[in-house]
C-alpha positions in Angstrom: -10.8 -98.1 -29.4 -11.5 -99.0 -33.0 -12.3 -96.1 -35.2 -13.6 -96.9 -38.7 -12.5 -94.5 -41.4 -14.1 -96.6 -44.2 -14.9 -100.1 -45.0 -11.3 -100.8 -45.7 -9.4 -98.7 -43.1 -9.7 -99.1 -39.3 -7.7 -97.1 -36.7 -6.8 -98.7 -33.4 -5.7 -96.6 -30.4 -5.1 -98.3 -27.0 -2.8 -97.9 -24.1 -2.5 -101.4 -22.6 -1.3 -104.6 -24.4 -4.4 -106.7 -23.9 -6.7 -104.0 -25.4 -4.3 -103.5 -28.3 -4.2 -107.2 -29.0 -8.0 -107.6 -28.8 -8.7 -104.5 -30.9 -6.2 -105.6 -33.5 -7.7 -109.0 -33.8 -11.2 -107.6 -34.1 -10.1 -105.1 -36.7 -8.3 -107.8 -38.7 -11.5 -109.9 -38.6 -13.5 -106.9 -39.9 -11.0 -106.3 -42.7 -10.8 -110.0 -43.6 -14.6 -110.1 -44.1 -14.4 -107.2 -46.5 -11.3 -108.6 -48.3 -13.1 -111.9 -48.8 -16.0 -110.3 -50.6 -13.7 -108.9 -53.4 -11.1 -111.7 -53.3 -8.5 -109.3 -54.7 -6.6 -107.7 -51.8 -5.0 -108.7 -48.5 -4.7 -107.0 -45.2 -2.0 -104.6 -44.1 -1.4 -103.9 -40.4 0.7 -100.8 -39.7 2.1 -99.8 -36.3 2.4 -96.0 -36.1 3.5 -95.9 -32.5 3.3 -97.9 -29.3 -0.4 -97.1 -29.0 -1.6 -96.4 -32.6 -2.2 -98.8 -35.5 -4.2 -99.0 -38.7 -5.6 -102.1 -40.3 -6.5 -101.8 -44.0 -7.5 -103.9 -46.9 -4.6 -103.2 -49.3 -4.0 -103.8 -53.0 -0.3 -104.1 -52.1 -0.9 -107.3 -50.2 -1.9 -110.5 -52.1 -5.3 -111.9 -51.4 -5.4 -114.3 -48.4 -2.3 -112.7 -46.8 -1.8 -110.4 -43.9 1.3 -108.2 -43.8 2.6 -106.2 -40.9 4.9 -103.1 -41.0 6.2 -100.5 -38.6 6.1 -96.9 -39.8 9.4 -95.2 -39.3 9.2 -92.0 -37.2 9.9 -88.8 -39.2 12.4 -86.3 -37.8 
């Protein structure tokens, strides 16, 4: 499931690998379209857990690039 928080942040939640891959690819495509309009920011994909991700247009990522990171669990 892709949940849109804004034009620049999409949340992905899924429980099987095929759905995760498909939803991530779709979310990255949506984010890329938005990033291409401004031509200033890249895309950041963050894994929050095994079934939870966000895809965001980020000013911390250079235009034309997609970076991935894994959020560290808090204790």
